[in-house]
N, C-alpha and C positions, 0 to 999 in steps of 0.2 A: 805419897809413895804407893798406896794401895793400888791406884789405877795403873801404875807402871808394873807392879808385881803381876798384875793380871795379863799383861802383854805377853810375858813368857809362856804362861799357861795356855793362852789363846793360840799362839803360834805353834806350840807343842802339839796341841790337840788337832790343829789343822793338818798335820802330816798324816795322822791316822785316817782322816776323812779322805785325803788325797790318795792314800794307799789303797783305799777301798775296804773299810772295816766290815762291810756286810757281804758275805758270800752269796752267790746266786741262789735264789729260793728254789729254782728248778733243780739245782744240784742237791739241795737238802731233800727235796721231795723224791728224787730218783733213788735215794738211798734206802727207801722203805720197800721191803719185799714181803708180801703177805704170806700167811701160813697156807700150806697146800696139802692135799692128799697125796701120799706116796704109794699106798697099796690098799685097795679096797678089801674089806673083810668079808667073811661069809656068814651065812645064817642057817641054822637047822630048824628055825621057826617058820612054819608055813605063813603065807600072807594071803590076804583076801583078794587084792588087786582087782582091776587096775586102780592106780592111785599115785599120788605124789606126797612125799614126806620130806620136810626140811627140818634138820636138827642143828642145834648150836653146840659146837665142840670147842672147849677151851684148850688151846695148845700151849704148853709151857716151854720155856727156853731149852730145857733138856730133852724135849721130844715127848715127854709124858703128856697125858691129856685127860680131860674129864668131859663126858657128855653132859651138858648142862640142862638142856630142855628141848622140847618139841616146839619149834616155831610155828609150823603149819602142817596139817595133814588133811588130804582130801578124802582119805579112806582110813578110818580108825583101825580097821583090821590089818593095816600094813605097819602100824607103829612098832609093835613088838619086834618084827623082823628087822625093821630099820634100825632100831636101837642096838640089836645084836650085831648088825653089820658095822655100825659106827664104833662099837666097843672093840671090835676085832680088827679094825683098820689101823693103819699107821700114818703118821702125819709128820710133815717137816715144819718146824716152828717159823714164825715170821722173823724177819731180820731188819734191823736198822743198821745199814752198812754191813759189817761183818759180825755184828753182835746179835745173837738170837734174843728175841724178846717175847713176852707173853702177848697172845692175840687170840681172837675168836675166829673159828672157821664155820661158815654156814654150809652144812653138808646136805646136798639135795639128791634124793634117790627116787627114781621113777620105777614103779612096779607094774608089771604086765605079765606076760608069759615067763619073763625072766626079770631080774633086777638090773637096772641100768643106772650108773652114776651119771646124772645129767648135769654135772657141773657143781661148782661151789664158789664161795667168795669169802674173803677175809671179813670176819665180823669185827666190830670196833671194840666193844667192851669199854671200860672206863679209860684205861691207858691208851687203848687203840683210838678212841674218840679224840683224846687230847692230841695224840700224834697227828691225826687227820686234820684237826683244827690248825695246828702249827704249820704243816706243809701246805695247807690251803690258804695260808696268810691271814687267818682269823685269830690274830694274836690276843686281842682283848678277851675273846671267848676262851681261848686256850689258857690264859692266865687264871681266869675265874674257875675253869674246870680243874686245873692243876691244884689251885688253892683248896678247892673243895675236897679233892681226892686226898691231899696231904693232911687235912684235918682228921680224916679217918685212918690214914696210913702215914703217920709222921716219919719224915726222913726217908721215904721211899726214893731210892736213887734215880729211877727212871723218871718219876714224876718231877723231881727236882730239876733234872736235866731238861725236861720239856719246858718247865717254868722258866729256867734260865735262858733257854733258846728263844722263847716268846718275848721275854724282856729284852734280850739282845737285839732282836729284829726291830723293836720299837725304840732302840737307842737308850733304853733305861739300863745303862751299864752297871749302876750301883746295885739295883735289884737283881740283875743277872748274875753279878759276881757273888752276891750273898747266897743265891740259890746254888750256884756251882761250888761254892766254898764248903757246902755241907755234904758234898759227895766225896766219898773216899777216893775212888778212882773214876775219872771221867772216861766214859765210853768213846771209842774212836769217832763215831758220827758227830759227837758234840764237842770234840776237842777244839776245832777251829772257832766255834762260837764262844766257848769258854775262854780260850786264850785271848781272843780279841776283846772280850768283856773285861778281863783282868788288865789287859794292856791299856784300854781306854780309861779305865778307872785309875790306873797308876798315874797316867799323865794328868788327869783331872786333879789328883790329890798331891802331886809332886811338890807343890809349894805349901799347901795348908797342912798336910800330914805326910812329910817325906818318908818316915819310917814305914807307915802302912803302904804307901805308894811302892816302896821298894819290895815289900812282901808280895804285893799283887803282880808287880813286874816280873819277879822271879817265878811266880806261878805261871805267868803267861809264857815265859821262855821255856820252862820245863815242859809245857804242853806243845809248844810250837816255836821252833828256833828261827822263825821268819824275820825279815827286816822290821816288820811291824812290832814284834816282841822285843827285838834288839833295841829299837828306837825307844820304846817305853822304858826298857831297862836303863838305857843311857840317861834318859831324862830323870828317872827316879834316883839313880846314883848321883847325878848332879845335885838334886835336891838334898841328898844326904852329905854333900860336900866330898864325895868320893870321886874327885876329879879325874884321877888317873884311870880308874875303872870306867867312868863315864866316857872318857875319850876312847878307850878300847872298844866299848860297846857301840858307840856312835860311828867310829871309823869302820867297824865291821859291817854295820847296816849300810853305811854310805857306799862301801865297796860293792855291795850287792846291787843297791839301787842305781848307782851311777853306771853300772855295767848293763843295765836293762834299758833299752831304747824307749820302752813304754812308760818309764817313770815320769810322773808329772813334774813340772818345774816347781810347783808348790812344795812337793816333798823334798826336792833337792835344796830349796831355800831353807826349809825348816831344819833339815839335817845340818847344813853348813852353819846356820845361825846358832844352833846349840853347841856345835863343835867350837865355834868362835868364842862363845861364853866360857867353855871349859879351858880353852887355850889361854884366854885372858886371866883366868883364875890361877893358872899354873905359871904365868909369866912367860909363856912361849910366844915371843914377839914374831918370830918367823912364820909360824903357822897361823897366828892371828891375822897377820897382814895378807897371807895367802887366802884365807877364808874371806876377808874383806874384799879382795880383788875378785874372787870368784862370785861372791854375792852381787857385786856391782854388775858383773857380766850376765848373771842369771836374771837379775831384776833391775834393769837400768833405771826404771821410773820409781822404784820403791826405795826404802832405806832400812831394810832389816838389819844390815850390818851396823849402820850408824846407830840404830836404836839400841842394840845390845852393847856396843862400845860405850854409848852414853849411859846406859843403866849401870854398867860396871863401874864407871868413874863416879856416878851418882851415889852408888852404895858406899864407895870408898869415902866420898865427901861426907855423907851422913854419919858414917862410923867415926871419922876424925872429929866431927863436930861434937858427937856424944862424948868423945874422949877429951874434950876441951882443948883441941888442937886447931884453932881457927885458921892459921896460915895454911896448914896441910888441907884443911877442909875446903877453903876457897880455891886452892890450886886444883884439887880434884873436881870441884863443881864447875870450874871454868872449862876443864877438859870435857866434862860431860856435856856442857852446852855447845862446845865447839865440835862435837862429834857429828852434828848435822841433823839430828832428829828433832823436829819442832816440839813435840810433846815433852821429850826429855829436857829440852832446853828450857821450857817454861818452868818445869819443876826445879831444875838446877839453879836457875836465876833466882827463883823464889826462896829456895833453901839458902842460897848465899846471902840474900837480904836478911833472913832471920839469924844467920850466923853473926852478922855484923850488929844486928839489933840486940842480940843476947850476949855480946861480948862484955868483958868487965868494964871497958870504956867504949860504950856504943858508938858506932860510926853511922849516924842516921842519914847523912847525905849520900854516902856510898850505898847504903841499904836502899835508899830511894832510887838510885840509879839502876841497881840490879832489878828492882821491882818494875821499873819502867821498861827494861829490856824484855822482861817476861810478858808485860802487857802489850808490848809492840807486836808480839807473836799472837797472843790471845787476850784481847781487851777485856774479856769477861771472866778471866780466871780469878775466882773468889779469894784464893790464898794470896795471890800476887797483889790484888787490890788491898787486902788487909795489910800486907807488908809495906806497900806504898803509903797507905794512910798513916801507919805507925812512923814511918820514916819522915813524912811531911810534918807530922805533929812534933817529932823530936827536933827537927831543924827549926820549926817555928818557936819551940820553947827555948832552944839555945840562943837564937838570934832575936828573940822577942818580936817575931813577925806574926802579927795577927792574921795576915792574908794566908800564910801557910797553914795556920791552925784551922782557919775556915775551910781551906782546900782539903785538909786532912779529914774534917768532919764530912764533907761531901763525898770524898773517896770511901770512907768507912761506911757511910749510909748506903752507898751503892753496893758495897760488899755485903752489908747486912741483908739487903733485899735478896741478893743472889744466894746467900747462905740459907735463908729461910726457904727460898724456892727449891733449893737442893736438899732440904731437910737435914742440914748439917748442924745438929743441935749444939755440939761442942763448940763449933766455930761461931755460931750465933751468940752464945754466951760470952765468949772471949771478946767479940766485937762490941757487944752491948756494954760490957764492963769497961772497955777502953774508952768508949764514947762518954760514959758517965764521968770518967776522970777528966775528959776534955770539957765537960759541961754541955755536951751536945746530945 
């Protein structure tokens, strides 16, 4: 069943990739506006001139500043005048999007008969350098620099957002989400990366940790109510068995996506597939059939609809078997196999064989026939081989047929080899114990 549970997660994540989870790097880079001089100050201090002085000025988000140091001076007699000019000047802070941020401004002054501001540039500083690394695409360096900065400045919101963004661009959504999760309010330039990180992680965790997945999906939607976030929310709600809410979220995402001519077919298939699952869970036959028909039209060569119908009935069959209702279990497993997806059919036939083997009065021959159906699709399915071997052994014992017992040993030994190759320790032990009972 584990391999089939992964199918839903894989297809769910595919829609995020199809929708384009990574915004253009150029767009991110264009959002950075460096600090600049707005009004040059004056000096009452005489200068020696001619000469050039370059000063580093730290400009804070509120427009206040601090003259940090002299970077270069070709005439030391000009330094005092340059410092006075820098201290009496005014500056505009750097911005990331519409958010003012801390940055450094390298203030260049040329001295001669008069003082001339001969230009300046945004200095990097620690956070500025990290920003530069991120929008230059040097994500590994940005991660390291942000990590180092956070050691000295724990929980610095800007550094955490740079770290989250760098992780996001390398598709490390778990690390990105952890970084963004520590920030009280995500700044506008980082909202898209944060939302898509939360959305991607929500989809990844929808099966293994649905409660956490829902939390992440809700955060994604709060930051960005795009189809991407709506889709993640719908998948997470489905994981929490909130089927009505899941349908509402997925229908809303579907409405937006299907109205856009640029939406990839893969995205449409994924949306419809998850809507199909939700409709099946709520017993909505009309909409289930509509989704099946649309999926066939969207993907004539694939079988996503058949797969999810099969998984639905397979889950019902397994649940009935656990509840000791073999008749209901076999009926559901037959429907799962009939849905048309080969992988689901193999699992359904194999599960049916074990239902018959584990019944109060085992039906070994019927179990063997179900196992044969599974092996007709996949001759090397190790669990189906195990089921067939047990069925053959049971029939051999009931009818005292040594040929079937020998055949069972051969089938089980083949299963044992495959189980060892697949490092399935639990199944290896089961097969070995059964072979000992047969004396093989």
